[in-house]
C-alpha positions in Angstrom: 71.5 119.9 115.8 71.4 118.1 112.4 68.4 120.3 111.3 70.9 123.2 111.2 73.0 121.5 108.5 72.3 121.1 104.8 72.6 117.6 103.3 75.8 118.8 101.5 77.3 120.0 104.8 76.5 116.7 106.5 78.0 114.8 103.5 81.2 116.9 103.9 81.4 116.3 107.6 80.9 112.6 107.0 83.7 112.5 104.5 86.0 114.4 106.9 85.2 112.0 109.8 85.9 109.1 107.4 89.3 110.6 106.4 90.1 110.9 110.1 89.3 107.2 110.5 86.4 108.1 112.8 84.2 105.5 111.1 81.4 105.4 113.6 81.0 109.2 113.5 81.2 109.0 109.7 78.5 106.4 109.5 76.2 108.4 111.7 76.8 111.6 109.8 76.2 109.8 106.4 73.0 108.4 107.8 71.9 112.0 108.7 72.9 113.1 105.2 70.9 110.3 103.6 67.8 111.4 105.7 68.4 115.0 104.8 68.7 114.3 101.1 65.5 112.2 101.2 63.7 115.0 102.9 64.9 117.3 100.1 63.6 114.9 97.4 67.0 113.7 96.3 66.8 109.9 96.3 70.0 109.3 94.3 72.0 111.4 96.8 70.3 109.7 99.7 71.2 106.3 98.2 74.8 107.4 97.7 75.0 108.5 101.3 73.8 105.1 102.4 76.6 103.6 100.3 79.1 105.8 102.1 77.5 104.8 105.4 77.9 101.2 104.5 81.6 101.6 103.7 82.1 103.4 107.1 80.2 100.6 108.9 82.4 98.0 107.2 85.5 99.8 108.4 84.0 99.9 111.9 83.5 96.1 111.7 79.7 96.4 111.7 79.2 94.0 108.8 75.6 93.1 109.1 74.6 96.8 109.6 76.7 97.6 106.5 74.8 95.1 104.4 71.4 96.2 105.8 72.1 99.9 104.9 73.3 99.3 101.4 70.7 96.7 100.4 68.2 98.2 98.0 70.3 101.2 96.9 71.2 99.5 93.7 67.5 99.6 92.8 67.4 103.3 93.3 70.3 103.8 90.8 68.8 101.2 88.4 65.5 103.1 88.3 67.4 106.3 87.4 69.4 104.5 84.8 72.7 105.2 86.6 74.6 102.1 85.8 77.9 103.2 87.3 76.4 103.9 90.8 74.3 100.7 90.5 77.4 98.7 89.9 79.2 100.4 92.8 76.2 99.7 95.1 76.3 96.1 94.2 80.0 95.9 94.8 79.5 97.5 98.3 76.8 94.8 99.0 79.3 92.1 97.9 82.0 93.6 100.2 79.6 93.3 103.1 78.6 89.8 102.1 82.3 88.9 101.9 82.9 90.3 105.3 80.0 88.2 106.6 81.8 85.2 105.1 79.0 84.5 102.7 81.4 83.8 99.8 79.1 82.4 97.2 76.6 85.2 97.6 79.5 87.7 97.5 80.9 86.3 94.3 77.5 86.3 92.6 76.9 90.0 93.7 80.4 91.0 92.5 79.8 89.3 89.2 76.5 91.2 88.7 78.3 94.4 89.6 81.1 93.7 87.1 78.5 93.1 84.3 76.8 96.4 85.1 80.1 98.3 85.4 81.1 96.9 82.0 77.9 98.2 80.5 78.5 101.5 82.1 82.0 101.7 80.6 83.6 101.8 84.1 86.5 99.5 83.2 88.8 100.4 86.1 86.0 99.8 88.6 85.1 96.5 86.8 88.8 95.4 87.1 88.7 96.1 90.8 85.6 94.1 91.2 87.0 91.2 89.2 90.1 91.3 91.5 87.8 90.9 94.5 86.2 87.9 92.8 89.6 86.4 92.1 90.6 86.9 95.7 87.5 85.0 96.9 88.1 82.2 94.4 91.8 81.9 95.4 90.9 81.8 99.1 88.4 79.1 98.2 91.1 77.0 96.6 90.1 77.7 93.0 93.4 79.0 91.7 92.8 78.4 88.0 89.4 80.2 88.2 91.1 83.0 90.2 93.8 83.5 87.5 91.2 83.5 84.7 89.0 85.9 86.6 91.8 88.3 87.3 93.0 88.1 83.7 89.4 88.8 82.5 89.3 91.9 84.7 92.6 93.2 83.3 91.7 92.5 79.7 89.2 95.3 79.5 91.5 98.0 80.7 92.3 100.5 78.0 95.3 102.1 79.8 96.6 99.7 82.4 99.1 100.9 84.9 102.6 99.4 84.9 101.7 97.2 87.8 98.6 96.0 85.9 100.6 95.3 82.7 103.1 93.2 84.6 100.3 91.3 86.4 98.6 90.7 83.1 101.8 89.1 81.7 102.4 87.1 84.8 98.9 85.8 84.8 99.2 84.8 81.1 102.4 82.9 81.9 100.8 81.2 84.9 97.7 80.2 83.0 99.6 78.6 80.1 102.4 77.0 82.1 
């Protein structure tokens, strides 16, 4: 049945399943899309579908499978010079590591992701990644580190939202209290 569908159609079906919160179906369809893109000689799109599959697996509480699927996709994007997707792939790996309760590895992976996203100019994504690092630090009892990390993530934003501006001011006050 999957031979009848183009990689793009499989991708579309995977996204539709994900939006319907049918995460297992989404993961399976994204896996089929990844295989189809690979067969068509499109390694970047195949890697992107593996990242989508990983996210769906995480939502379905299949954390080790999510890590297994996404591992190595960052190298595909790095080889192509696609820093933005490389950073996202690393953030997806970090999210899987976090779900597996491998906190130190997750923090290291998130930090590498943030560095790459900064080089890519993806400041909003970098801020999200830094927020995840801060959350892990806070849960680990390192509140001062968490505040500094969160503030670092917000500092790079050119057009912070109202919520981000308020948070930035609160963090500044908390740090210098």
